C-alpha positions, 0 to 999 in steps of 0.5 A: 361569716357571710353577711347573707347569714347574719339574720340567723342566731344559730348556723348548724351543719348536721349529718346523720349516719343511719340504716335503711333497708328497702322500703323501710323507714330509717334507723338513725345510728349517730348524729354530729352537728356543729354550730358555726358561730359558737363552735359548739359540737354535738356528737350523739350515738342514737341507737339507745337514745330516747330523747323527744327533742333534738339537741339544738334549737330548730326555730326560725332563728336557726338555719340548718345546712345539710347535703341531700337533706331528706336523709337527715330530715327523715332521721329527725322524723324517725326519732320523733323530733320536729324538723328544722324551720330553715333548711339549706341543702347544699346538694340542691344548690350545687345541682342548681349551680351546675345544672346542665353542665354534666357535673356529677353532684356527689359530695366528694365531687362538689368538694373537688369542684371548689378545690376542697379536701375530702376523704377517699371514696373507699373509706366513705363506702366502708363507713357507709356499709358499717353504718348499714350493718344490722346489730350492735356496734363495738365501742371502736366502731361507734367512735369510727362512725362518729369520726366519719360523720364529723368529717362530713360536717366539717366538709359542709362548713368548708363547702358552705363558705365557698357556695353561700356567696353564689346563691340566692339564700331566699330562694335556696330556703324555698328549695330547702322547704321542699326537702322538708315536704319530700322527707315527710312523703318518703317517711309516710310512703304509699300503702300497698296490697301486701298480700297480693304483692307477696303472691305475685313475687312468689309466683313471678317466674310462673306468671312470666312463663304463662303471660305470652301464652295467655296474651298472644296465644296465636303467636301474633308477635311472640315466639315463646317468650321472644319478641319477633321483629318480623312479626311486629312489623307485620302486626304494624302493617295489619293495623296501619300503625306508623312506626319510627325507624333508624336511618338503616331502615330497622324499627326503633324498638326502645322503651321511649318509642313504645311509650310515645306510640302507646299514647296514640294507640293505647289498645294496639300498642299499650298491651305489647309494651306492658308485656315487653316490660313485664318480661324483660325489665320488671323485677318485682323484688326491686319494688321497695316495700316495707314490713308495714306494706308501704312503698318507700324510696328516695324521691330524688328531688331536683334530680332532673334538669327541670328540677322534677323528682326522679325516683327509681323506676324499679323501686317506686310503684308509679315507675314500672308498667301501669298495671302494677299500680293496682297494687296501691290500696288504702288501708282499712278505714282509709281513702286515697285520692289522686289529684292532678292539674288539668292540662297543666303545661297548656295552662302554664304556657298560656299564663307565662306567655300572656297569650290571651287566646291561650288563656281563654282556651284553658279557662274554657275547660276544654282547651283542645276543642276551644283551640279548634273553634278559635282556629275556625276548624269547627263551629262555635257549638261543637262538642266532644261528641260532635267533633271527636276527630277534630278535637283529637287532631288539635289536641295532638297538635297542642301536645306536639308544640308543647314538646317541641315536635315538628310537622314530621313528628306530628304527622307520624303521631297522627298517622296523617299526611304531612300537609295536615300536620303543617296546617295544624301547626300554622293554625296554632301559630296564627291563633297563639302568636304571643305564645310562639314569640315567648317560646322562641324568645326563651330559646334565644335567651338560652342560646345567648345567655347560656342560661334559663331559669324558673320563677323561683330561680331553678337554672339550666345552663346548657352546654355548647350544643344544646338540644333546641327541644330541651330548651323549648320544653324547659319553661313549662316543665321546670315551672310545673315542677316549681308549682308541684313543689310549692303545692306539696309544701303547702299540703304537708304544712297544713296536715294533708296526708301526702303520700307521693308526688307523681309528675303533675299530680299528688297522691294523698290519704285520709280517713274515709270519713274526712276525705272530702275535707282533705281533698278540699285542702289539697286542691286549695293548695294546688290552686294557690301554688299555681297562682303564685308561680303564674302571677295570679293565673289559677289552674284547675285540678281533677281528682279520683277517690278510692276507698277501702276495700277498693284499690287504685288503678290506672285505666291504661293498665287495667286489662293487663292487671286482670290478665296477670291476676287471672294467671296468678289465681290459676297458679295460686288459687288461694284468695286473700279477699277483694276483687282485682277490679278497681272502683273509684268512689268519685271523680271531680274537677275543681275550679277557683271558688268551687266546692265538692 
């Protein structure tokens, strides 16, 4: 046994087979677990089990090894078992060892990577389908599933022996700690207005057919349900909106381009982006909603190169167009709170680069206007109201620099001559020289050492032709992911009702009478997490409370939600209750030591 594991009396490899319909909690079918020191083997069929405790010690003296541990941990929750104290997830660690190399991170591929045997994919899929099949299993099928489950446990032992010497166990257990938090979020889910969701699904084809007629009655962009490139070109010219083109001269009409330009022109472009997505890509049947009207799907932790969660855009309610988020609604007697870090990436860059000017700008509460003041572009007494345009220019410059955008890209975003963009970037370089030195040094390090890593050891190993922008983005994005993971751990461990992570934010729920205490606890966890990741530098957070019977809403999608629900009421005049208009009960900003 590897010396790194000497501190643990029990070393368990474990695996569940289970059934999980879209949006539903898992139904455990069977469990196999092996304790590696003693060789003890546990094989249990679970469909008739009514045992309140797991068949193994889950305390601090035991370590549990799994592959993609949220599956096993949600099964523990479904059985009413406490989760293990220490989790080593070999999927996460294999992902970390190969991140950036393009390696496929399935269990079969991980075994192949180390030259270890595995069962064939066809057999694996057949057994998975057998486990997913509803109803009873014959004694022969039960035996086959237990045997299959044991092959995964045996594979985990072989894989662990190959991998444990290559990982920092202390940091690996931090990542395993997050898989515990992720499992709790996946198990809880996000409350959805189920009645409105069902009405939308039933009338979806009719809504799509009427959407263009309502949104574009004059045929400004559409002809029928067809998006017309020539009409879009004319629309851009009328509204003087710059738009990226391919070398051939044709407009870039991909989703990423629409999303980027919509940030600068939310009214002029955001509406058309929502319509395109609603007509072309959105299938409401894909949204994973259970019988209890909770949206549940895999959060896919560590799936992106920066280590961020990457849930399915189709299954996760925060994935599709922003208007659909108005389906999120607290249950009776409950409140939801959306809490996000204020200018998180600016604050991370300021802290990690040790740039005092940048840190002072963040602490001011309005880093963009403060940047303009520090650069001498506005007077010291300038406000958002008195110098709105200048603030927007310097804000876009900060965002462009953080995402590795050059002067041409910034000029396009601003719709200003390139000389203005170049001047803004020069001012940024002059005002924040330590940031520029730090950022350039990170890229140089990645190119020389072929690796970058976060404060908690999440690695990126770029290939032979890495993208400079991706390398420049990694420190802020990946350390932001570390911060979010730690905050989620602290919240779940302190009893906060955490529903989901959303990029640099969280969604929590609590009874309305105790929602203020939940917000206080959640914000304290976010401050603490930022201080740990940033060596004492604390980030602020903002929050919005929505209490029953109101619904959650994203401001960018309110107009589209109103349009869609108006069409729905025309097609289906039966109403089920509340107004479609969202009303937040309160908005606030937290700073260190502040109270609600």
